[in-house]
C-alpha positions as CSV (number, residue, x, y, z in Angstrom):
1,M,23.8,13.9,-50.0
2,K,21.1,11.1,-49.9
3,S,23.4,9.1,-47.4
4,R,23.7,12.3,-45.0
5,L,20.0,13.0,-45.2
6,A,19.2,9.1,-44.5
7,K,21.5,9.3,-41.4
8,M,19.8,12.5,-40.2
9,L,16.3,11.0,-40.7
10,F,17.5,7.8,-38.7
11,A,19.0,9.9,-35.9
12,L,15.6,12.0,-35.7
13,T,13.6,8.8,-35.6
14,M,15.8,7.3,-32.7
15,I,15.4,10.5,-30.8
16,L,11.6,10.4,-31.2
17,L,11.6,6.7,-30.2
18,L,13.8,7.4,-27.2
19,S,11.5,10.3,-26.1
20,A,8.4,8.2,-26.3
21,C,9.9,5.5,-24.3
22,G,11.6,7.8,-21.7
23,A,10.7,8.7,-18.2
24,Q,7.0,9.7,-17.5
25,S,6.7,13.2,-16.2
26,K,5.0,13.9,-12.8
27,E,2.2,15.7,-14.7
28,D,1.6,12.8,-17.0
29,V,1.5,10.1,-14.3
30,L,-0.6,12.4,-12.0
31,K,-3.1,13.0,-14.9
32,K,-3.5,9.2,-15.6
33,M,-3.6,8.3,-12.0
34,S,-6.2,10.8,-11.1
35,S,-8.4,10.0,-14.0
36,K,-8.4,6.4,-13.1
37,W,-9.1,7.0,-9.4
38,N,-11.7,9.8,-10.1
39,D,-13.7,7.8,-12.7
40,A,-14.4,5.0,-10.1
41,K,-17.7,5.3,-8.4
42,G,-16.3,3.9,-5.3
43,Y,-13.7,1.7,-3.9
44,E,-12.8,-0.9,-1.3
45,L,-9.4,-1.6,0.1
46,T,-7.4,-3.4,2.9
47,A,-4.2,-2.2,4.3
48,E,-1.8,-2.7,7.3
49,M,-0.8,0.4,9.2
50,S,2.4,0.4,11.3
51,I,3.0,3.0,14.1
52,L,6.8,3.1,14.5
53,T,7.0,5.7,17.2
54,G,7.2,3.4,20.2
55,Q,10.0,1.0,21.2
56,E,8.1,-1.6,19.3
57,P,6.1,-1.2,16.0
58,R,2.3,-1.3,16.6
59,K,0.3,-2.9,13.7
60,Y,-3.2,-2.1,12.8
61,A,-5.5,-3.7,10.1
62,V,-7.5,-1.1,8.1
63,E,-10.5,-1.8,6.0
64,V,-12.0,1.0,4.0
65,W,-15.4,1.3,1.9
66,H,-16.0,4.5,-0.1
67,T,-19.0,5.1,-2.3
68,K,-19.3,8.4,-4.1
69,P,-20.0,11.1,-3.1
70,D,-20.0,11.0,0.6
71,F,-20.3,7.6,2.1
72,Y,-17.3,6.3,4.1
73,R,-16.6,3.3,6.3
74,V,-13.2,2.8,7.9
75,K,-12.5,-0.1,10.3
76,V,-9.2,-0.1,12.2
77,S,-8.4,-3.2,14.4
78,D,-5.2,-3.9,16.4
79,S,-3.2,-6.9,15.8
80,N,-5.3,-9.4,17.9
81,A,-8.6,-7.8,16.5
82,E,-9.9,-7.3,20.0
83,N,-9.8,-3.4,19.8
84,T,-11.7,-2.2,17.0
85,Q,-12.9,1.4,16.0
86,M,-14.8,2.5,13.0
87,I,-15.6,5.9,11.6
88,V,-18.6,6.1,9.3
89,R,-20.0,8.9,7.2
90,N,-23.4,8.7,5.9
91,T,-26.4,10.9,5.1
92,E,-27.1,11.4,8.9
93,G,-23.5,12.5,9.7
94,V,-20.2,11.2,10.9
95,F,-20.0,8.6,13.5
96,V,-17.1,7.0,15.6
97,V,-18.1,3.4,16.8
98,T,-16.2,1.4,19.5
99,P,-18.0,-2.1,19.5
100,A,-16.0,-3.4,22.6
101,L,-17.6,-0.6,24.7
102,N,-21.0,-0.5,22.9
103,K,-20.4,3.2,22.2
104,T,-21.2,5.5,19.3
105,Y,-20.5,9.1,18.9
106,K,-22.0,11.3,16.4
107,F,-20.3,14.4,14.8
108,Q,-21.5,17.2,12.7
109,S,-18.3,17.2,10.7
110,K,-17.1,17.4,7.1
111,W,-14.7,14.6,7.6
112,P,-12.5,13.6,5.7
113,N,-12.8,16.7,3.5
114,E,-10.9,19.0,5.9
115,N,-7.9,16.8,6.7
116,S,-6.2,14.2,4.7
117,Q,-6.0,10.5,5.8
118,A,-3.2,8.4,4.1
119,Y,-5.4,5.3,3.9
120,L,-8.0,7.0,1.8
121,I,-6.7,7.1,-1.8
122,G,-8.8,10.2,-2.6
123,S,-6.9,12.1,0.0
124,L,-3.6,11.0,-1.4
125,A,-4.6,12.2,-4.9
126,Q,-5.5,15.6,-3.3
127,D,-2.3,15.9,-1.4
128,I,-0.3,15.3,-4.5
129,K,-2.3,18.0,-6.5
130,K,-2.2,20.6,-3.8
131,D,1.6,20.5,-3.4
132,K,3.1,22.4,-6.3
133,G,6.5,21.6,-4.8
134,S,6.0,17.9,-4.5
135,T,9.0,15.7,-6.1
136,F,8.6,12.8,-8.4
137,K,10.9,9.9,-9.2
138,E,10.9,6.3,-10.5
139,E,12.1,3.4,-8.5
140,G,12.0,0.2,-10.1
141,N,8.4,-0.8,-10.9
142,K,7.2,2.1,-8.7
143,Y,6.5,5.9,-9.1
144,V,7.3,7.7,-5.9
145,F,5.8,11.2,-5.1
146,E,7.0,13.0,-2.0
147,T,4.5,15.6,-0.8
148,K,3.6,17.6,2.2
149,T,0.9,16.1,4.4
150,S,-2.3,17.8,5.1
151,N,-3.5,15.7,8.0
152,N,-3.9,16.3,11.6
153,H,-0.3,15.5,12.3
154,K,1.1,17.8,9.7
155,N,3.3,19.9,12.2
156,M,4.8,16.6,13.7
157,L,4.8,14.6,10.5
158,P,5.1,17.1,7.7
159,T,6.2,14.7,4.7
160,Q,4.9,11.6,3.1
161,R,6.2,9.4,0.3
162,I,3.4,7.8,-1.9
163,Y,4.4,4.7,-3.8
164,I,2.3,4.0,-7.0
165,D,2.5,0.7,-9.0
166,K,3.4,1.6,-12.5
167,K,1.3,-1.0,-14.1
168,T,-1.9,-0.5,-12.1
169,L,-1.4,3.1,-11.2
170,L,-2.7,2.3,-7.7
171,P,-0.9,2.9,-4.4
172,T,1.2,0.3,-2.7
173,S,2.4,2.1,0.3
174,V,2.7,5.5,2.1
175,S,5.6,6.4,4.3
176,I,4.8,9.3,6.6
177,L,8.0,11.1,7.9
178,N,8.9,13.5,10.6
179,E,11.0,16.7,10.3
180,N,14.2,14.6,10.1
181,K,12.7,12.5,7.3
182,E,12.5,9.5,9.7
183,E,9.5,7.1,9.0
184,Q,7.0,7.3,11.8
185,I,3.9,5.7,10.2
186,N,3.9,3.1,7.3
187,I,0.7,2.0,5.4
188,K,1.0,-0.9,3.2
189,F,-2.0,-1.5,0.9
190,K,-2.9,-5.2,0.5
191,Q,-5.7,-4.9,-1.9
192,V,-7.4,-1.9,-3.7
193,S,-10.5,-2.6,-5.8
194,L,-11.7,0.3,-7.8
195,G,-15.3,0.5,-9.0
196,K,-16.9,-1.3,-5.9
197,T,-19.9,0.4,-4.4
198,R,-22.4,-0.4,-1.6
199,A,-25.9,0.6,-0.9
200,A,-26.6,3.4,1.4
201,A,-28.2,1.1,3.9
202,E,-24.7,-0.7,4.3
203,Y,-23.4,2.5,5.8
204,K,-26.3,2.8,8.3
205,I,-25.4,2.9,12.0
206,E,-27.7,0.2,13.6
207,Q,-29.1,0.4,17.2
208,T,-29.4,-3.1,18.2
209,P,-30.9,-4.5,21.5
210,T,-27.3,-5.5,22.5
211,G,-26.0,-2.0,22.0
212,N,-23.6,-3.0,19.3
213,N,-23.9,0.1,17.0
214,T,-21.7,-1.0,14.2
215,G,-23.6,-1.4,11.2
216,E,-22.6,-5.1,11.3
217,S,-23.4,-8.2,13.3
218,V,-21.0,-8.1,16.2
219,E,-21.7,-10.5,19.1
220,A,-21.3,-9.1,22.7
221,S,-18.9,-11.0,24.8
222,A,-20.6,-12.7,27.8
223,E,-17.8,-11.8,30.1
224,I,-16.1,-8.4,29.7
225,E,-12.5,-8.3,31.2
226,I,-12.0,-5.2,33.3
227,P,-8.5,-3.8,32.4
228,E,-6.1,-2.9,35.0
229,F,-5.8,0.9,35.7
230,Q,-2.7,2.4,34.2
231,T,-1.5,5.9,34.4
232,Y,-0.1,7.3,31.1
233,Y,2.2,10.2,30.8
234,P,2.8,12.4,27.9
235,V,6.3,13.1,26.3
236,L,7.0,16.7,27.6
237,K,8.8,19.3,25.8
238,E,11.6,21.2,27.2
239,N,10.4,23.9,29.7
240,V,7.2,21.8,30.3
241,H,6.7,20.0,33.6
242,I,4.1,18.0,35.4
243,I,3.4,20.2,38.5
244,D,0.6,18.3,40.1
245,E,-0.9,14.7,40.0
246,K,-4.0,13.9,41.9
247,V,-5.6,10.5,42.3
248,L,-9.3,10.9,42.9
249,E,-12.3,8.7,43.4
250,V,-15.4,9.8,41.6
251,D,-18.6,7.7,41.8
252,G,-16.5,4.9,43.1
253,Q,-14.1,5.1,40.1
254,K,-10.4,5.9,40.3
255,R,-9.5,9.1,38.2
256,V,-6.0,10.6,37.7
257,V,-5.6,14.3,37.0
258,L,-2.3,15.6,35.6
259,T,-1.5,19.2,35.3
260,A,1.3,20.5,33.1
261,S,2.8,23.9,33.2
262,G,5.7,26.0,31.6
263,D,5.8,26.8,27.9
264,Q,2.7,24.6,27.5
265,Q,-0.3,24.4,30.0
266,F,-2.8,21.6,29.9
267,T,-4.7,19.2,32.1
268,I,-5.0,15.4,31.4
269,I,-7.8,13.4,33.0
270,Q,-7.8,9.7,32.6
271,Q,-9.9,6.8,34.1
272,L,-11.2,3.4,33.1
273,S,-13.8,3.5,30.2
274,N,-17.3,3.0,31.2
275,D,-18.3,0.1,29.0
276,G,-21.3,-1.6,30.6
277,D,-24.3,0.9,30.6
278,S,-23.8,3.0,27.6
279,S,-26.8,4.0,25.5
280,T,-27.6,2.2,22.3
281,I,-28.5,5.8,20.9
282,P,-25.5,7.6,19.4
283,V,-24.2,10.3,21.6
284,F,-23.6,13.7,20.1
285,A,-19.9,14.6,20.4
286,P,-18.8,18.2,20.0
287,G,-16.0,19.1,17.5
288,D,-14.5,16.8,14.9
289,P,-13.2,13.2,14.7
290,V,-9.3,13.0,14.4
291,D,-7.4,10.0,13.7
292,L,-4.4,9.6,16.2
293,G,-3.2,6.5,14.3
294,F,-4.0,4.3,17.3
295,A,-7.4,5.7,18.1
296,I,-10.0,8.1,16.8
297,A,-10.4,11.1,19.1
298,A,-12.9,14.0,19.4
299,I,-11.2,17.4,19.2
300,T,-12.4,20.8,19.9
301,D,-10.8,24.3,20.0
302,Q,-9.9,23.6,23.8
303,S,-10.0,19.8,24.3
304,I,-9.3,16.3,22.9
305,S,-10.7,13.0,24.2
306,W,-10.4,9.4,23.1
307,E,-10.5,5.9,24.4
308,Q,-7.6,3.4,24.2
309,N,-6.8,0.0,26.0
310,G,-9.8,0.2,28.2
311,M,-9.0,3.7,29.3
312,S,-10.5,7.1,28.7
313,F,-8.3,10.2,28.2
314,F,-9.4,13.9,28.2
315,I,-6.9,16.9,27.7
316,A,-8.1,20.3,28.3
317,S,-6.2,23.6,27.5
318,T,-6.9,27.1,26.9
319,T,-3.5,27.8,25.5
320,L,-2.5,24.9,23.1
321,S,-3.5,24.8,19.5
322,K,-5.3,21.9,18.0
323,D,-2.0,20.6,16.6
324,E,-0.3,20.8,20.0
325,M,-3.2,18.9,21.7
326,I,-2.8,16.2,19.0
327,E,0.9,16.1,19.5
328,V,0.4,15.7,23.4
329,A,-2.3,13.0,22.9
330,A,-0.2,11.1,20.4
331,S,2.9,11.2,22.6
332,M,0.9,9.3,25.4
333,T,0.9,6.1,23.5
334,G,4.7,5.7,23.3
335,T,5.8,6.4,26.8
336,E,6.6,4.1,29.6
337,L,4.3,3.9,32.7
338,K,5.7,6.1,35.5
């Protein structure tokens, strides 16, 4: 009898030990992770973002500062660091800064609260919490959450996989997938430092005599290389066609106007960016900032505009939704010149 009881107690003890050492539940990991992230008064991180939709991957360096509650500074640079944009949120509003063009646009926006950004770790935590149907698994030394996206590309890129280091409970990478579960954007976190904060003054947009409204010292180039005009064309859906293409000259500057018709109707205007005589005072931009991955655009109910590779783009439509305008804009980066 004693022997049988001892065996039962041993078996019960082993079950309890195995349970304690078993796999973590999604809820347990999310609770620990959220507690660690939310307790931090701020953070700084660096990451590499790869856009995989074109023939060749396009890589961008991302640097983020965040100080609670509402100070943000996101700097995105291409591989050669020549093309840089920043989005800054401070007590005065939300600003998009393009140092190379001496341009600053100001938005009255709630960014980033209304749409998720995969390089903002607070956004990742919110996405995991919001999606009650998210999946969870362990892969080696990583926890992997698969959730719905809630960013501006959610119709084109509806799913994301978020990889969390088991030991540090910090994100290591995010893979953003299309409807076929093919990776379109990858964000690899190089360094995430929780608890880092900066003074409000460091998020201020400075208006310096050189017009570099970046909040940091950026020397203006003595010679600005004027880019060659290139006409970009969107990837068109079935039953959508370019029905008109006009080349105009406005104030001595070439402008191309494309008109699309069919199931989708919109107009695209493109021209070289005006980089020489912009004001040092931030220009008010209607709508909200939206991250296209390769550039930060301004979007309203009926238009979207952005600057890229020395070109200015403007898409207008009375029939496209915001998601559809973003889809057209994003498709223009991966197309060949006609």
